[in-house]
C-alpha positions in Angstrom: 0.1 -0.1 0.0 1.7 3.2 -1.3 -0.2 5.6 0.8 0.9 9.2 1.4 0.8 9.8 5.4 0.3 13.4 6.8 4.2 14.1 6.9 4.5 13.3 3.1 1.3 15.5 2.6 2.8 18.3 4.7 6.1 18.2 2.9 4.3 18.2 -0.8 2.2 21.1 0.0 4.9 23.2 1.5 7.2 22.8 -1.5 4.9 23.0 -4.4 4.2 26.3 -6.5 0.8 25.5 -7.2 -1.1 24.2 -4.1 -4.4 23.7 -5.9 -2.7 21.5 -8.4 -0.9 19.8 -5.8 -4.2 18.9 -4.1 -5.7 17.7 -7.3 -2.7 15.3 -7.8 -3.2 14.0 -4.2 -6.9 13.4 -4.8 -6.3 11.6 -8.1 -3.3 9.5 -6.7 -5.2 8.5 -3.4 -8.8 8.8 -4.5 -11.0 5.9 -5.6 -9.3 4.8 -8.8 -12.5 4.0 -10.8 -13.4 5.6 -13.9 -17.2 5.4 -13.6 -17.0 7.2 -10.4 -15.1 10.3 -11.3 -17.9 12.1 -13.3 -19.9 12.0 -10.4 -17.5 13.8 -8.2 -18.3 17.3 -9.6 -22.2 16.5 -9.0 -21.6 15.5 -5.4 -19.8 18.7 -5.0 -22.7 20.7 -6.3 -24.9 18.8 -3.8 -22.6 19.8 -0.7 -21.4 16.2 -0.3 -17.9 16.5 1.2 -15.4 14.2 -0.5 -14.5 12.9 3.3 -18.2 11.6 4.0 -18.3 10.2 0.4 -14.8 8.3 0.9 -15.9 7.1 4.4 -19.4 5.9 3.0 -17.5 3.8 0.4 -14.7 2.9 3.0 -17.7 1.4 5.0 -19.0 -0.5 2.2 -15.8 -1.9 1.3 -14.9 -2.9 4.8 -18.0 -5.1 5.0 -17.1 -6.6 1.6 -13.4 -7.2 2.7 -14.3 -8.7 6.0 -16.7 -11.1 4.1 -13.7 -12.0 2.0 -11.4 -12.4 4.6 -13.9 -14.9 6.3 -14.2 -16.7 3.1 -10.4 -17.1 3.1 -10.3 -18.2 6.6 -13.1 -21.1 5.8 -10.6 -22.3 2.8 -7.8 -22.2 5.3 -5.6 -19.7 2.8 -3.0 -19.1 5.5 -0.7 -17.8 2.8 -3.1 -15.3 1.4 -4.0 -14.1 5.0 -0.4 -13.7 5.7 0.1 -11.6 2.6 -3.1 -9.3 3.6 -1.9 -9.0 7.1 1.8 -7.7 6.0 0.1 -5.2 3.5 -2.6 -4.0 5.8 -0.8 -3.7 9.0 0.8 -0.3 8.0 -2.9 1.3 8.2 -3.8 -0.3 11.3 -3.9 3.0 13.3 -6.6 4.2 10.9 -10.1 3.8 13.0 -11.9 2.8 10.0 -9.4 0.3 8.7 -8.7 -1.2 12.1 -11.5 -3.7 12.0 -10.3 -5.1 8.8 -6.8 -5.8 10.0 -8.2 -7.1 13.2 -10.5 -9.5 11.2 -7.2 -10.9 9.5 -5.4 -11.2 12.8 -8.6 -13.4 14.3 -8.0 -16.0 11.6 -4.2 -16.1 12.0 -3.0 -19.5 13.1 0.3 -17.7 14.5 0.7 -13.9 14.3 4.3 -12.6 14.0 5.7 -11.1 17.5 6.4 -7.7 15.9 2.7 -7.3 15.1 1.8 -8.4 18.7 4.4 -6.3 20.3 2.9 -3.1 18.4 -0.9 -3.8 19.3 0.0 -4.4 22.8 2.1 -1.3 23.2 -0.9 0.8 21.6 -4.0 1.2 23.9 -6.3 2.3 21.3 -5.5 -0.6 18.9 -5.3 -3.2 21.8 -8.7 -2.1 23.1 -10.1 -3.1 19.7 -8.6 -6.4 19.3 -10.4 -9.4 19.0 -10.8 -11.7 21.8 -8.7 -14.3 19.9 -5.7 -12.0 19.7 -6.1 -10.8 23.3 -5.9 -14.2 24.5 -2.7 -14.8 22.7 -1.2 -11.5 24.1 -2.3 -12.4 27.6 -0.7 -15.9 27.4 2.7 -14.2 27.2 1.7 -11.1 29.2 0.4 -12.0 32.6 0.6 -8.4 33.9 -1.9 -7.3 31.0 -4.1 -10.1 31.8 -4.1 -9.4 35.7 -5.2 -5.9 34.6 -7.9 -7.1 32.7 -9.0 -9.7 35.6 -9.1 -7.1 38.3 -12.2 -5.0 37.7 -14.3 -8.2 36.7 -13.4 -10.1 39.9 -14.1 -6.9 42.1 -17.2 -6.8 40.4 -18.2 -10.1 41.4 -17.4 -9.3 45.1 -19.5 -6.3 44.9 -22.6 -8.3 43.4 -22.1 -11.0 46.4 -22.1 -8.3 49.0 -25.1 -6.9 47.5 -26.9 -9.9 47.5 -26.0 -10.7 51.1 -27.7 -7.3 52.0 -31.0 -8.5 50.4 -33.0 -10.8 52.7 -36.1 -11.3 50.8 -34.2 -14.0 49.1 -31.7 -16.5 50.5 -28.4 -16.1 48.5 -27.6 -19.8 49.8 -30.6 -21.3 48.4 -29.9 -20.1 44.7 -29.2 -23.0 42.4 -25.5 -23.0 41.6 -26.1 -23.6 37.6 -28.6 -20.6 37.8 -26.1 -18.6 39.7 -23.1 -18.9 37.2 -25.3 -18.6 34.1 -27.0 -15.5 35.3 -23.8 -13.8 36.8 -22.2 -11.4 33.9 -18.6 -11.8 35.7 -18.7 -15.5 35.6 -19.7 -15.2 31.8 -17.1 -12.7 31.0 -14.4 -14.8 32.5 -15.4 -17.8 30.5 -15.4 -15.7 27.5 -11.9 -14.1 28.2 -10.6 -17.6 28.8 -12.2 -19.5 26.0 -10.2 -22.8 25.7 -6.9 -21.5 26.8 -6.0 -23.9 29.7 -3.0 -21.6 30.5 -5.3 -18.6 31.1 -7.5 -20.7 33.2 -4.6 -21.8 35.3 -3.7 -18.0 35.9 -7.1 -17.2 37.1 -7.3 -20.0 39.3 -3.8 -19.2 40.9 -4.7 -15.5 41.1 -7.9 -16.4 43.1 -6.1 -18.5 45.6 -3.4 -15.9 46.2 -6.1 -13.3 46.7 -8.0 -15.7 49.1 -4.5 -16.2 51.2 -4.0 -12.5 51.2 -7.5 -11.2 52.0 -9.2 -14.3 53.8 -12.3 -13.4 51.6 -14.1 -16.7 51.1 -16.0 -15.5 48.1 -12.8 -15.9 45.9 -13.2 -19.7 46.7 -16.9 -19.4 45.4 -15.6 -17.8 42.2 -13.2 -20.4 41.5 -15.8 -23.3 41.8 -18.5 -21.3 40.1 -15.8 -20.8 37.0 -14.6 -24.5 36.9 -18.5 -25.6 36.8 -19.3 -22.9 34.1 -16.7 -24.7 31.9 -18.0 -28.0 32.9 -21.6 -26.7 31.5 -20.1 -26.4 28.3 -19.6 -30.2 27.8 -16.5 -31.7 26.6 -14.6 -28.5 27.3 -11.0 -29.1 27.5 -10.7 -26.4 30.5 -12.8 -28.2 33.0 -11.1 -31.6 32.3 -7.7 -30.2 32.9 -8.4 -29.4 36.5 -7.2 -31.8 38.9 -10.2 -31.7 41.0 -13.0 -31.5 38.6 -14.8 -34.4 39.7 -14.3 -33.4 43.4 -16.0 -30.0 42.7 -18.7 -31.7 40.5 -19.8 -33.7 43.4 -19.8 -30.7 45.5 -22.1 -28.9 42.8 -24.5 -31.7 42.9 -24.7 -31.4 46.6 -25.3 -27.8 46.6 -28.1 -28.3 43.9 -30.0 -30.8 46.1 -29.1 -28.9 49.3 -27.7 -31.8 51.0 -24.5 -34.0 51.0 -26.1 -37.4 51.2 -24.2 -40.6 51.8 -23.7 -41.6 48.3 -21.9 -38.2 47.5 -19.9 -38.6 50.7 -18.5 -41.7 49.6 -17.7 -40.5 46.2 -15.8 -37.7 48.0 -14.0 -40.0 50.1 -12.8 -42.2 47.4 -11.5 -39.3 45.5 -9.6 -37.9 48.7 -8.3 -41.5 49.2 -7.1 -41.9 45.6 -5.3 -38.5 45.9 -4.0 -39.0 49.3 -0.3 -38.7 48.5 -0.8 -35.8 46.0 0.0 -32.7 48.5 -1.2 -30.1 45.8 -4.6 -31.5 45.7 -5.1 -32.5 49.2 -3.5 -29.5 51.1 -3.9 -26.8 48.3 -6.8 -27.2 45.8 -9.2 -29.0 48.2 -9.2 -26.6 51.2 -9.6 -23.7 48.9 -12.6 -25.0 47.4 -14.2 -26.2 50.8 -13.7 -22.5 52.0 -16.6 -21.5 49.6 -19.3 -20.2 52.1 -21.9 -22.0 50.0 -20.1 -25.3 50.7 -19.4 -24.4 54.5 -23.4 -23.6 54.8 -24.2 -26.9 53.3 -21.8 -29.0 55.4 -22.6 -27.4 58.7 -26.2 -27.9 57.7 -25.7 -31.5 57.1 -23.9 -31.9 60.5 -26.7 -30.3 62.5 -29.3 -32.4 60.9 -27.4 -35.5 61.6 -27.4 -34.5 65.4 -31.3 -34.1 65.2 -31.7 -37.4 63.3 -29.3 -39.3 66.0 -32.2 -38.4 68.4 -34.9 -39.6 66.1 -33.4 -42.5 65.0 -31.2 -43.6 67.9 -27.9 -43.6 66.1 -24.3 -43.9 67.4 -23.1 -41.0 69.5 -20.7 -38.5 67.7 -17.6 -40.4 68.7 -18.9 -43.5 66.9 -20.6 -42.0 63.9 -18.3 -42.2 61.1 -20.7 -40.2 58.7 -20.6 -37.4 61.0 -17.0 -37.3 61.5 -16.2 -37.3 57.9 -18.5 -34.2 57.3 -16.8 -32.7 60.3 -13.4 -33.1 58.9 -14.6 -31.6 55.4 -16.2 -28.7 57.3 -13.0 -28.2 59.5 -10.9 -28.1 56.4 -12.8 -25.3 54.8 -13.0 -23.2 57.9 -9.3 -23.6 58.5 -8.3 -23.2 54.7 -5.9 -20.2 55.5 -4.0 -22.4 58.0 -3.8 -25.6 55.8 -2.5 -23.5 52.7 0.0 -21.8 55.0 1.0 -25.1 56.0 0.0 -24.7 59.7 -2.5 -27.5 59.4 -3.2 -30.6 57.4 -6.0 -32.5 56.0 -4.9 -35.4 58.0 -4.9 -33.7 61.4 -7.6 -35.3 63.7 -10.7 -33.6 65.1 -10.6 -32.4 68.5 -11.7 -35.1 70.7 -13.6 -33.0 73.2 -15.8 -31.7 70.1 -16.9 -35.4 69.7 -17.0 -36.5 73.5 -18.5 -33.2 75.2 -19.6 -30.5 72.9 -21.5 -32.4 70.2 -23.5 -34.7 72.9 -24.4 -31.5 74.6 -26.0 -29.9 71.8 -27.9 -33.4 71.3 -29.0 -33.1 74.9 -30.4 -29.6 74.4 -32.5 -31.2 71.5 -33.9 -33.9 73.7 -34.7 -31.5 76.5 -36.6 -28.9 74.2 -38.6 -32.0 73.0 -39.0 -33.2 76.5 -40.0 -29.9 77.9 -43.6 -29.2 78.7 -43.5 -25.5 79.8 -42.3 -23.7 76.6 -42.8 -20.2 78.2 -40.0 -17.8 77.8 -39.8 -17.7 81.6 -38.6 -21.4 81.9 -34.9 -21.9 81.4 -32.8 -24.9 80.2 -31.6 -27.1 83.1 -28.6 -28.6 81.1 -26.6 -25.5 80.1 -22.9 -25.7 80.9 -21.3 -22.9 82.7 -21.4 -19.9 80.2 -17.6 -19.3 80.4 -16.7 -23.0 79.6 -19.2 -23.4 77.0 -18.3 -19.7 75.2 -14.7 -20.2 75.6 -14.7 -23.6 73.8 -16.4 -22.1 70.7 -14.1 -19.0 70.8 -11.0 -21.4 70.5 -12.5 -23.6 68.1 -13.9 -22.6 64.8 -15.6 -25.9 64.1 -17.7 -25.8 67.3 -18.4 -22.0 66.7 -19.6 -22.6 63.2 -21.9 -25.6 64.3 -23.4 -23.5 66.9 -24.2 -20.7 64.5 -25.9 -23.1 62.2 -27.7 -25.0 65.3 -29.3 -21.6 66.0 -30.4 -21.2 62.5 -31.8 -24.5 62.3 -33.8 -24.1 65.5 -35.4 -21.2 64.2 -36.1 -22.8 60.9 -37.7 -25.6 62.8 -39.6 -23.0 64.9 -38.1 -24.2 68.1 -38.6 -20.9 69.5 -38.2 -21.8 73.4 -34.9 -23.2 73.0 -33.6 -20.4 70.3 -34.8 -17.9 73.2 -32.5 -19.6 75.7 -29.5 -19.6 73.3 -29.7 -16.2 71.8 -27.6 -14.6 74.7 -24.5 -16.8 73.4 -24.6 -14.7 70.3 -23.3 -11.6 72.2 -20.1 -13.6 73.1 -19.6 -14.6 69.4 -19.6 -11.3 67.7 -15.9 -11.4 67.0 -16.0 -15.0 65.9 -19.0 -15.0 63.5 -22.4 -13.9 64.9 -21.7 -10.4 63.5 -20.7 -11.7 59.9 -22.7 -11.0 57.0 -22.9 -14.6 55.9 -24.5 -15.7 59.2 -26.8 -12.6 59.5 -28.1 -13.0 56.1 -29.2 -16.5 56.7 -30.3 -16.0 60.3 -32.5 -13.1 59.4 -34.1 -14.8 56.4 -35.1 -17.8 58.3 -36.3 -15.7 61.3 -38.5 -13.9 58.9 -39.8 -16.9 57.2 -40.4 -19.0 60.5 -41.5 -16.7 63.3 -45.1 -15.5 63.2 -45.5 -14.1 66.8 -43.8 -10.7 66.8 -43.1 -11.4 70.7 -40.2 -13.7 69.7 -38.8 -11.2 67.3 -39.0 -8.8 70.0 -36.9 -11.1 72.4 -34.5 -11.5 69.5 -34.1 -8.0 69.2 -33.6 -7.3 73.2 -31.2 -10.4 73.8 -28.9 -9.7 70.7 -29.5 -7.0 68.0 -30.1 -3.9 70.3 -27.0 -4.9 72.6 -24.8 -5.0 69.6 -26.2 -2.6 67.4 -24.0 0.3 68.2 -20.8 -1.6 67.9 -21.6 -3.6 64.7 -23.0 -1.9 61.6 -24.2 -4.9 60.1 -26.1 -6.2 63.2 -27.9 -2.9 63.2 -28.4 -3.2 59.5 -29.9 -6.4 60.0 -32.0 -5.5 62.9 -33.6 -2.6 60.8 -34.6 -5.2 58.4 -36.4 -7.1 61.2 -38.1 -4.0 62.3 -39.4 -3.6 58.5 -40.4 -7.1 58.4 -42.9 -6.8 61.6 -43.9 -3.1 60.8 -47.2 -4.2 59.0 -48.1 -7.4 61.4 -50.7 -7.0 64.1 -49.4 -4.4 66.7 -45.9 -4.3 64.7 -46.0 -0.4 65.0 -45.7 -0.6 68.5 -42.6 -2.9 68.4 -41.1 -0.7 66.0 -41.7 2.5 67.7 -40.1 1.0 70.8 -36.8 0.6 69.0 -36.7 3.2 66.3 -36.2 6.1 68.4 -33.2 5.0 70.5 -31.8 1.4 70.6 -31.6 1.0 66.8 -31.0 4.4 65.8 -27.6 4.9 64.1 -25.1 7.3 65.6 -22.6 9.6 63.8 -20.2 6.7 63.9 -22.4 4.7 61.3 -22.0 4.9 57.7 -24.3 7.0 55.3 -25.7 3.7 54.1 -26.9 2.7 57.5 -28.4 6.2 57.9 -30.2 6.1 54.7 -31.5 2.7 55.5 -32.9 4.0 58.9 -34.4 7.0 57.4 -36.4 4.9 54.9 -37.6 2.7 57.7 -38.8 6.0 59.5 -40.6 7.0 56.4 -42.4 3.5 56.0 -43.1 3.9 59.8 -44.6 7.3 59.3 -46.7 6.2 56.2 -47.9 3.2 58.1 -49.2 5.2 61.0 -50.9 7.5 58.7 -52.8 4.8 57.1 -53.8 3.3 60.4 -55.1 6.8 61.5 -56.8 7.1 58.2 -58.4 3.7 58.7 -59.7 4.5 62.2 -60.9 8.1 60.9 -62.8 6.3 58.3 -64.2 3.4 60.9 -65.0 6.2 63.2 -66.9 8.6 60.6 -68.9 5.3 59.4 -69.8 4.6 63.1 -71.0 8.2 63.5 -73.0 8.1 60.2 -74.6 4.9 61.6 -75.6 6.6 64.6 -77.0 9.6 63.2 -79.1 7.6 60.7 -80.6 5.3 63.7 -81.5 8.6 65.6 -83.4 10.0 62.6 -85.5 7.0 62.2 -86.1 6.7 65.9 
């Protein structure tokens, strides 16, 4: 392509004797060299059509034709012709209207010369318009650039999850995993970016694990699992098959779908772990990272607590003799202590603390039994089997597994509407605010099941008094979810009385709370005032109706 660029044009116009003649020569040399078009140019001039607009319109038409022709060459696997086209056209890649044509050639090239890749990488405007096929090739060798592309996508994923956890109308943990990954723009973006490039997938997987180890944010684990299963959904995809724990994650995904980890799936997981017992990368690296997924933690903790209830119903062996329960506990402990395992401070083969099996879990079982045997379920009656508070709480503080099981135990007893037992145990949440009870992951599920299960607002009042009010000023998200509970009871019978009790003082945010919390509070105040107006309006109408009836009665009598 012998095209005169602007420096050449500048030189020509500067040194010429007749500028008009020089311009005409330039137009003749660089214009559209078709004899049948030239007679039309004066007519276009008379109509006021600029030559630039005309050339751009023709260029757009030519661009579409060229792209179609390039696609035909690619279908016929004419690599030599594509190479020639790329060599000739790359000189004009900076021209905005020509860039798509060059990129279309690049897309179908089996191998792109390094000099072209280097040039595109160094020029942001050209790189931004590169096809994904070329970007994958660039990212494979330029990890820094790939990480730069990844960061906003991963950050957006975390933002989306946090927003979902602040919504209690739907339980984040009950969403089907396949639906979650198919409706997640961030998951689909990552799948599109990686394509079938196993090296890029490994970079993403490694990056997520490093972020998890650095920040201890468990949602990175969720993203790792969702991404793997998104490739699994594509079927026969080389990326999912390249992951050494594909089968393990597939089994966990099925458990999430069914919302339980049954005996069959437990055996499949156990067989996988036994088969890879000597592979330290799998056992002490990939497995704990995946098990740290909050969704997996939730399903494992739930399975353990339901097994405790089942032991009461079916007279199953006690925890120290129950192999099924012990295996679930081992998986749960691995997920809860994933940071320690990844840092080498713990191992998959470390045993569960014997006191958990011989003292702590049997005590929880005794609580279930006493709750069923207790005939007086009034809030004034108290548990007879409570351990000394310091001993019970201190064990949960020192043992993450015990603490997680207790938090899930609280959720389940509310879900099963065992309000008398729940009322007795709620005060213990105050001792665990630094160990999980103030965490969004717990509060989201807890408040969701309270709203779903508790009808008498009396029990919600007890919950607010014994936990939310006591911790609201020191823990922002406890206050936030307390306000959600108030909004939930607002339109129930006597709900306005309960809301007014807490709204003015005990659950009112201070200057230390964020604007987000203050906005939530003001919204609730507005809803409360509106509800009061509606009640007063109904009472006024009822009173007016009653007065009219009395007046009507007096007229006829």
